[in-house]
N, C-alpha and C positions, 0 to 999 in steps of 0.2 A: 506717691508711687510714680514710676517713670511713665512716659507717654506710651511705651510698648505695652506695659501692664494694662493701662487704661484701655487702649485700643483693643487688645486681645479679649479682655474680659467683657467689654461692651459689645463686641461682635458676638461672643457666645451668649451673653444675655439676650441680645436681639434675636439670635437663632432660636433659643428656647421659647421666647415670647411669641415669635412668629409661628413656631410649631404648635404651641398650646392654643393660640388664637385660631390656627387652622383646624385643630381638633374641635374646638368650640363651634366654629362656623359649620363644619361638616355635620356635627351632631344636631345643631339648631335647625338644620333643614328637615330633620325628622320631626314627627309630631311630639311636641313638648307641652301641649296645652292641658293635659289631664294631670291631676295630682300624682297618680301612679307613676307616670313618666317623669315628671319634674322632680318629685321628692325621692323616688326609689329606683329610677332608671328602668322601670318595667319589671323589676325583680328578675333580671335575666343573667346576672353575673355568676360565674362559677366560683366554687370555694377558693381556688387558687387565685383567680383574678381579684376576688374580694379580699383575700388575705394580703396580696400585694397592695391593694388600695388602702386597707386598714393601716398597714405599715407606712404607706405614703402619707396618710392622714395624721398618724401619731408621731412619726419621727419629724419633729418640727425644728424650727430654728433653735429652740431650747435644747434639743438633743445634739444637733450638729455643731452649733456655735457656743451655746451657753454652757452645757455640761463640760465639754472639752476645756472651755475657758476657766470654769471653776476648778477643775482638776489642775490646770496649769498654775492657778493662783494659790490653791489651798490643799493640793495633794489628796490625801486620804479622805478628808471631809468632803471635797468636791465629788469624789467617786460615789458617795452615798446617794447622789441623785440618780446615777445609772442603776444602782441596785433597786431603789424605790420604784422607778418608772417600770422596771422589768417585772418585779414581784407583783405589781398591781394586776398584771394580766392573768395571774392565777385566779384572782377574785372574779375577773370578767369571765373566764372560761368556766369556772365551777358554779357560779351563782347567777350569772346574768345572761350570757349570749343566747342560749337556746330558748330560755323562758321569754325573753324580750321579743324575740322573733315570732314566737307563737301568739303573744298577747297583744301586740301593737300593730299599727299600720305604718306610721311615718315618724312619730315623735315619742319622747318620754311620756308626755301627758296621756297618750293613748293607753299606755299600760296602767298608769296610776288611776285614771278615770274609768277603767273598765267596769268596776263595780261600785262607783261612787256617783254622786250628783256631779254632772260633767262641768258645768260652768265655773264654779269656784275652784275646782281642782285644776282645770285647764288654764285658768288665768294665773294661778299660783305657779304651776309648773312651767308655763310659758315665760313668765317673768324671770324665774330663776334661770332658765336655759339661756335667755338673752344676756343676762348678767354674766354668766360663766363664759359665754362665747365672746363677749366684748373684751373681757379680761385676757382671754387667750389670744384674741386678735391683736391686742396692744403689744404683746410679747413679740409677735411676728413682725409687726411694724418696726419695733425697736431693732430687731435683728437685721432687717433690710437696710435701715438707716445707717447702722454701724458699718455694715459691709461696704456700702457704696461710699460712705465718708472715707473709709480707709483707701478705697480704690482711687478716689479723687484727691487724696492728700492728707487724710486723717483729721483735718480740722474744718472741713467744709460743712458748716451748719446749713447753708443753703442747699447743698447737695443732699444732706440728710433729710431735710424737710421735703424737698421735691420727690425724693425716693419714697417716702411714706405716702405722699399724695398719689404717686404713680401706682404703687402696689394696691392702694385702696381702690383706685379706678379700675385696675385690671381684675380685681376679685369681683367687683360688681358686674363687669362684662362677662366673666366666666359663668357666674351663677345665673344672671338674667337671660343670657342667650342659650346656654347649654344644659342647665339643670344638673341633676345627679349623673346623667350619663357622661357628659363632658368632664365633670369634676372627677369622676372615677378614673377615666382614662388618663387625665392629667396626673392623678396621684400614682397610677401604675407606672407611667413613664418616669416620674420623679423618683419613685422607690428604686427602680432599676438603676438610674443614674447615681442616686445617693449611695446605694450599696457598692456599686462599682468604684466610685470615688473613694469611699471609706476603705475598701479593700486595698486599693492601690496605695493610699497613704500609709496604711498600716504595714504593708509589705515593705515600703521604702524606709519607714522608721526602724523596723526590726532588722532590715538589711544593714542600715547604718551602724547598728550595734551588734552585727553578726549573729543575730538571733538570741543574744544574751539578755534576757529580761532583767536579771539582777543588775547588770551593768547599766541598763537604761534607767532603772529606778535610782541607782546610786548617783548617776549623772544629774538626774532631775533634782534630787535632794541637794546636791552640791550647788547647782545654779539657781535654786529657789531662794537662797538666802536664809533658809530656816534649818538647814542641815537635816539630821535624822527626824526631827519633828515633822518634816514635810510628809513623811511616810507613816506617821502615827495619828491616831484620832486626837481631835481637840484643837487643831489650828484655827478652825472657824467656829466650831460649836463646843469647844471646851471652855474651861475657865469658870465663870460665875454661873449661878443657877439660871439666869436668864438665857444664856447661850445653850445650856443643856436642855431646858424646856423648849427652846426654839427648835432644837434638833428633833425632839420627840414629836413636836407639832408638825414639823415638815414631813417626818416619816409617815405619820398618820394620813396626812393630806395626799402624799404621793401614792401610797398603797391603796387607799380607799377611793381616791378621786377619779381614777380612770373609769370605774364602773358607773359614774354619774355624769360623764362628759357627753353633752348632746350630740356632738359630731361623730363620736365613736358609736354611740347607741344607734344612730340613724343608719350606720353602715350595715347593721344586721338585717335591715329591711330590704336590702338590694339583692338578696339571694332568695331562691324559690322556697326553701324549706329550713326548718330549725336545724336539721342535721348539717345542711350546708353552712349555716351560721357557725356551728360548733367547729366544723372543719376549717372555716375561714380563720377562726381564732388560732387554731393550731398552726396554720401557715404563718400567720402574723407573729406568733410567739417565736417561731424559728428565726424569722427575719429580724425582728426587733432585738431578740437576745443576742444574735450575732453582731448586730450593729453596736449595741451598748458595750459589748466586750471590746470592740474596736475603739470606742470613744475613750476608754481607759488608756489604751496605748497612745492615742493621739494627744490626750491631755498631758500625760507624763512626757511624751515626745516633745511637745511644745515647751514644757519647762526645761527639758534637757538641752534642746537644740537652739531654741530662741532665747530662753531665759525668762524667768518670772517678771523681772523688772521691765524687760522690753515689751512683754505682753501687756503689762499694766500701763506702760507709757503710751502704747498705741490706743488702748481702750481700758478705762479704769475698771470696768466690769468684766473684762476678759473675753468679750464677744468676738475678738478678731484673732484669737490664738490659732485656730486651724488655718486660716489664710496665710498667716505669717509662717506657720510651720511648712506649708506647701512651698512658699517662696524659698525658704531655707533648704528644703529637700531637693528642690530643682536646681540649686546652684547659687542661690543668693540674688540680691537685687542687681539688675542689669544683665543677668545671664539669660540666654534663650530658654534653658530648661526652667528656670525660676519663673520667667514670664509666662510660659505655657502652663505650668502646673498651677501657678497662682490664678490664672484666668479660668482654668477648668474648675478649680475648687470654688472660686467666687461664683461662677455660673451655676454649679450644683447647689450651693447654698441658696442662691437666689431662686432656683427652681423649687427647692424645698419650701421656701417661704410662700411662694405663689400657690403651690399645690395645697398647703395647709390652710391658708386663708380662704381659699375657695371652698373647702369642706366645711370650715367653721361658719362661713357666711351663709352657706346653704342651710345648715342646721338651724342657725338662729333665725333666718328669714322664714323657714318652715314653722318655727315656733310662733313667730308673730302672726303669720297668716292662718295656720291650721289650728292654733290654740287660742291666741288672744283675739284676733279678728273674728274667727268663726264663732267664738263664744259671745262676743258683743253683737254679732250679726243675728244670732239666734234669738237673743233677747229683744232686739229691735223688730225682728220679723214676727215675734209672738203676738204683737199688737196689730198686725196687719192681716189682710186676707192672704190665703195661701197662694193665690195666683201671682206668679211673677214670670215675666217673659224669659225665654232661654238666654237672652243676652244680658240679663241683669246680673249684678255681682253676687247674687245668691247662689249661682251655679259654681261647681268645682273649678271651672275655668276662671271665674272671677277671683277665687281664692289664690290661684296661681299668679294672677296679675298683681294681687296684693303682696305676695311673696317677693315678686320682682321689685316692687317699690320699696319694700322693707329692706331688701339687700342694699339699696342706695342709702337709706337712712342709717343702717348699721355701719356701712362703710364710712360715712361722714363722721359719726361718733368715734369710730376706731382711729381714724386719721388724727382727730383732735387730741385724743388721749395718747396716741403714739408719739406725737410731737412733744408732749409734756414729759413722757417717761424715757427720754432718749438716753439717759445715763445709767439706767438700771440693767442688771444682768437678765438676759431673756429667760434662762432657766429659773431664776428666782421669781420672775413675773408669772411664769407658767405655774409655779408652785402655789401662788395665790389663787389662780383659777382652779387648780385641783382642790384647794381647801374649800372654796365656795361650792364646788360640785359635790364634794364629800359631805358637806354640811347640809345642803338644801335638797339635792336630788337623790342621793343614795338612800337616806333613811326612808323617804316616801316610797321609793322603788322597792326596797326590801320588805317593808311592812306590807305593801300591796300584794306582793307575791307570796309571802309566807305567813301572814297573820290573819286569821279568819275574822277576828273581831274588829279589824281596822275600819274606821268610818271616814266620812267626808271631812268632818272637823279635824280628825287626826291627820289626814293628808295635808290639809291647808296649814295647820299649825306646824306640821313637820317641815314643810317647805319654808315657810316664813320664819319659823323658829331657828332654822339654820342659816337662811339667807341674810336676814337683817343683822344678827350678831356678827356674821362673818364680814360683811361689807363695813359695818360700823367699826369693828375692831381694826380692820385694815386702815380706815380713815384716821383712826386715833393712834396708829402705830408709827414706829420710826420710818416706815416706808414713805409716808406722806409728809411728815414734818419732824423737826427736832434733831436732824442729823445732816452732815454734809452731803450724803448720798441720797437724800430724800427728794421727792417730787418738788417740794417747796422748801429748799434749804434755808430760806430766810425767815420762815415761820416756825413756831413751836407750839402746837396744841396737842402734843403727844401725851396720851394717858395710859395706853396699853403697851407694855414693855416688849412683847414678842413681835417679830417680823411676820410670822405666819400664824393666823388665828385658829388653825385646825384643832389644836388641843382643847380649846374652849367651845368653838362653834359646832364641831361635829357631835359631841355629846348633847349639846343643846338641841340639835336637829332631831336626834333620836328621842330625847326627853319630850320635845314638843309633840311629836307624833303619838307617844304613849299617853301624855297628859290630855291631849285633845280627844283621844279615843275614849279614855275612861270617864271623862266628864261629859261626853256627848249624850244628848237625849235621844239621838237617832239610833235605833237598834241596828246592829250589824246584820247585813243581808247574807245569811249563811248559804242560801241557795246560789247566789251570784258568786260567792267565794268558791264554792264547790265547782261551779261551771268554769270559773277562771283557772282553778287548779288543774282541772282535767285538760283544759285547752293548753295551758302552759307546758304540761308534761307530755301530752300526746300530739299536740298540733291540730286536734280536731276543731274545725271551724276557723282555723287561721287563714288570713287573707293571702 
C-alpha cells in the first residue's frame, strides 16, 4: 500500500486506541475491586446499551473480515456463515438469555453448579470456557495480523507478528484496568463505528450498480471465475460426502454454539433484571441481523469490483476482501478517496478486533478466577482454620486480582497460537470455537435448566464428553495437518476427515450428560431443581 494509505490508517488506528485507553483509564478510576464491578459492571447497563455491547462483542473479525471474504471467494456457500450466525440468536433469545440472567452471577458455571456439587462442575465448566475463549481469541489475532500486513505491504510477516503481540497487550490492559465497565463502553463505541462503516460501504456498492442487485450478482459471478456456479450451492461444501458432512457440521456448530459462548453469556449479567436481558437480545438481533445482510452485499461487491483472484492474491483466506473493496470504492490505489475510505475501514476493522478480544479475555479470566481458582482455593481452605485476614487472597478482592493475572496468561497463549494460525480464515476459526462451545457448554447448560434428574456426574461428563472429542478431532483434522492450508502443512497426522467437529462432538456432549446422569449413584435433588426452576422463570432470589 502507498505511504498515504499507511499514514492515514495508522493515524485512525492511533486515535481509536487513544480513545479506548482514555475510556479504560477513566473507568479504572472508579472502584473496580469487587467482583460485581469487575465482572458485571455493577449491573447498571440499560437494555439498549447492553444490546449495542452484545452486538459489539459478537460482530467480530470473523463477521466483518472473514464472512465477507468467504462470500467473495465462494459465493453462496460463504453466505451460509451469515445465516448460521444470525439464526443462532433465536436459540439464545428463546432458551438462554432470561434464564441465565436469573440463575447465575458472573459465569456459565454459576448456572450449571446451582444445584450440583460445585467444585467438579466449576472446574469442568471453567476449563471448557477457557478453551472456547482461546480459540475465539486466535481468530481475532489472525484478523488483526492480516489487516496490518495488508496495510504495510501485504507480505510483512514481521508486521503481522508485531500486530498480534500488540493486540494481545492492549486486550490485557483493557481488562486489567477497566473490567466489564470499560469493556462494555469500548464495545458500544465499536458497534456504532462498525454499523456506520458497513452502511456506508453497502450504500456505495449498491450505488455503483444503481441499486440493481441482480446486476451486482451477475458481475460477481462473472469476475469470480466460476460463472453461475458462484451463485449456487456446492462451490465449497458440494461434491463428495466429506464436504457435505462438513457443511452440516458447520451449520450445527454455528446455530447451537452462540448459546454456549462464555463472553456472550457473561453479557446477560450486566443488566439489572431478566426482562432487561431479554430486551438486550432483541436490540442485538436487530443490529446483528442488519449487519449480516450488509456482509452479503459487501462479499459479492468485493467479488464483482475487486475480483476473486485479486482477493485471493492479497490473502489466501479472503480476510482482506473488505479493505480492498473500500479502496476500489474510493477511487482505487493512489486516489484521495481510496486512501481515506481504506483508512476508515481498516480502523473500523481494527476497532472491531480490539473490542471483541477485550470481551473474550474478560470472560475467560473470570472463568479462571471465579471458577477454577475459587474451586481450588475452597479445597485448600477446607483444611485450614476459618480465620483469614481481610487482605488475604480468600477475599473477593483477591479473586479479582487473580482474574487480572489470568488475563495476562490468556493473552500470552492467544498471541502464540495467533502467530501459528496466520493463514487461516477468521470466520473458519470462529466456527471451530462455536463447535467447542456447542459441544461442551450448551448440553450442560440446557440439561441444568430443563432436566430435573440431572446430576453432578452428568454435568461433568457432559462438559468433558463434548470438550475432549471436539478438541481431539480438531487436532486430528485437516485444519492442523495434512493439507497445504493447515497449521502445520509439512506434517500429516490427519485421521478425522471433517474440518469442523460439531457433527460428532455435539451429540457426544449431550450423550455424555445423559449417560453420566443415568449411571450416577447420586440421587437427583428434586427440591433444588424446583428452586432453580422457579428462580429461572420468575427471577425470585436472582442477584
